[in-house]
N, C-alpha and C positions, 0 to 999 in steps of 0.2 A: 371599828372607829378608824377615823382617818387621822395621821399624824400630821399636824400642820404647823408651819413656820412662817412669820412675818417678820420679814428683814429689812431694815433700812441701813442707811449709810453710818448711821449712829449706833447700830447692833440690833440684835433681835428682840422684837417686841412680844412676840408671841411663839412658844414653843411647846404646845401640848395636844392631846388627843382633842379631836371635835367630831361633833356628829355631821354637822353641815356648815360650810363657809360659803357666804354669797359675796362674789368677787363682781367689782364693775369692770366690764371689758368695752373695747371699742365697738362690740356688736350687741351690747346690752349686757344686764347682769346675768350671770350664770351661778347655778348652784353646784357645789363639788361635794360629793359624798364618797365614802369608802368604795374602793373598786372603781372609781371614775376611769375612763378611758385615758391614755397618756395623751397630754396636751400641753402646748406651749403656746401663750395667748399673749398680746399686749393688753395690759390694764389701762384702764381710764380713770382720770380723778372722780372720786366718788367715795361713798361708805362702804367698807369692806366689813361684812358682819359674821359673827361666829356663834352657832349654836353648839353648846357642849354636849348637850344629850338630846335623844329623840322627844323628850316630853317636855324639854325647856320652852317656856312660852316666849313670843317674840320680845316681850318685855324686858326678860332677863339676858337676851342677848348680849354680848360684847362687841362694841363698835368701833372703829378706827377710821378716821380720814386718811386716804392714800390719794397721791397725785400723778398717778399713772404708775408704770412698772411693768413686771413681767410675771406670769402665773404660769408654773410648772407643775403639772400632775403627773403621777405614776403609778396610780392604783392605790396602795396603801398609803402614801404621803403626798403632799402638796406643799408648795412654798409660792410666797408672792414676795418678790423684791422689789424695792423702790427707793429712791432718794429720800424721801422724806415721809413720816407717818406722825398725825396728830392722835393721842387719846382724848378720850372723854374728860380726862381729868385736866387736861391741858387748855381746854377751851371753855369761855363763858359765852352764853347767849347774847348777852348786851355787847361784849367787846366784838363778838362775830357780826352783829347788826351793825355796829359803828364802821367796822372795816369794810363791810360790804356796800355801805353808803358811800365812804371815800372811793372805793372802786368803781363804783356806778358814775361818781362825777369825773373820774379820771377817764372813763369812756366816752362820756359827754364833751370833754375838753379836748381830746386827743386831735392834735394837728396833722399827725401823718400817718400813713398806713402801718408802719412800724410802731407808733405809739398807741394806735388803736389796738393791733395784736397784742401788744404787752399790756395794755390795760383791760382786755378781755380775758386774757390768762389770771391776770390778779384777780379780776371779778369772779371768775370760775372757782379759783381757789378758795376765796372768802365764801362763797356759796355753799362749797363742801364743808367748810368749817362751820358755817350756821347750820347746815343739815344735821351734822353731828352733834351741835349743841342742843338741838330741839330733840333728837333722840335722848340725849343725856337727861334732859328736863322731864320727858315722859317715863323714864326708867328710875329717875330718882326726883320726884316731885317735891 
């Protein structure tokens, strides 16, 4: 088993053993297992998923929305450090859809490159939250 920590500016969100951790990185999603080679990688905004046991189905995995960060692995342990984490309990699908719609309008109405860049960041943030909410809905119908 892999000792995994998920840490944000507000504290530790997860600090337990895990069989597999799926991490969004700049180069795509990677799977971390026990005895993974040492690695330091930039994380991307997306959903980080944790499988606690080898026989745990996808529907029972624990999911967190992360908005970038740093992944560090060292064989028997791994940690992901990020500024902000959203848990499935903190997001509703309808609120995420509404926020995504507002972000899309921000992108459409952006007048400068700076406004467009910021609006796209907000859009991506809310896209990640909606994805997390949809995973929650599949897990807890």
